[in-house]
N, C-alpha and C positions, 0 to 999 in steps of 0.2 A: 504494500500500500504506500502511496505517496505520503510524504510528511505533511501534516496539517500545520498551517501557519496561523489560523484564526480560531481553532477550537482544539480541545484536548479530549479525544474520544475515550481515553482511559478513565477520565473523570466521570463521564456519563456511564461507562461500563461498570465502574465501581458503584455508582448510585443504583444501577440495575442489578446489583449483587452478582455481577459477572454472568448474567443471563443474556446471551446474545439475542434471542427473540424479543425479550423485554427492551433491550438496548435499541433494537430496530424500531420497536413500537414507540418508544420515547422520541426517537428521531422523527418518526412520522408525525407524531403529535405536535412537535415543534414546527415541522413544515406545514402542517394544517392550520396552526394558530398564529404563527408569526406574521404572515401578511396582514391579517386584520389588526394585529397589535401595532404594526408599523403604520398602517393607515390611521389608526386612532392617534398615534403620536404625531404624525404629520398634520392632521387636522387641529390638534391641540396647539401645536407650534404656530400654525397659520392663524388660528383664532386668537392666539396670545393669552390664553387663560392659564395662569400658573397652576391652579388646582388640577386642571385636565392634563397639563404637561407632566405634573408630578405623578398622577395616577397612571397615565399611559407609559411613562418611562419606567416606573417602578415595576409594572407588570411585565414589560418586555425584558427588563434587566434580570428579573427572576428566571425567565425562560433561558436567556443566553448564559447566565451564570452556571446553570446545570451542565451546559455544553463546554464549559471552560473557555468561553470566548472573552478573555480578560480585557482586550482592547475595547471591545464593545461595551462590556460592563463598566469600564472606566468612563467612557463617553456618556453613557446613560446616567451614571451616578453624578457626573458633573452637571448634567441637565437638571437632575433632581435638585441639586444644590442651588442652581440658578432659579429654579421655580420657587423654591422656599424663600428666596430673597426677592421674589416678585419680578425677576428679570427674564428676558428672553435670550435665546442663543443668538450667536452671530449669524448674519445672512449666510446661507450655504451650509449651515450646520447639518440640516436634515439631509441634504443631497450627499454630503460626505458620509453620513451615517448610513444612508440607503446603500451606498456602494459597499460599505463594510458588511451590512446585512446580506447583500447578495453573495459576497465571498464566503460568509459563514454558511449560507444556504448551500452553496456548491460543495463545501466540505462536509456538511451534514449528509447530503445526498450520496456523496462518494463513500463516506463512512458506513452508511447503511448497507452498501453492497460489498465493500472491500474489507472493512475492519473485522478482525477475528480475535481481538483481545490482546494482541501484542502491543507493547509500548509504542506510542506514536513518535 
């Protein structure tokens, strides 16, 4: 399997108690729910409502934390901090985050088919 740059499949496998079918099911759950979470986040940022940004970011951060997507977790945590201070992110923040989300998605899809439990 190719090395993952944006996720840590071993972290998710550990959370799945080293059960590969459960690992794959959790990956699929992420793939099924992340697009809607990202859309909620984008709308919250566009509408500029700090409480909505905080809620959307927190939910998505929980999902990607389980995948070991540390760079994305940091971005979302920083957005939560901004929202708590009633601030909005810089222009382009969501576009950059969407690119990172796409890279995470690619690695999750690849992990579902290739990952067999060996360290990434």
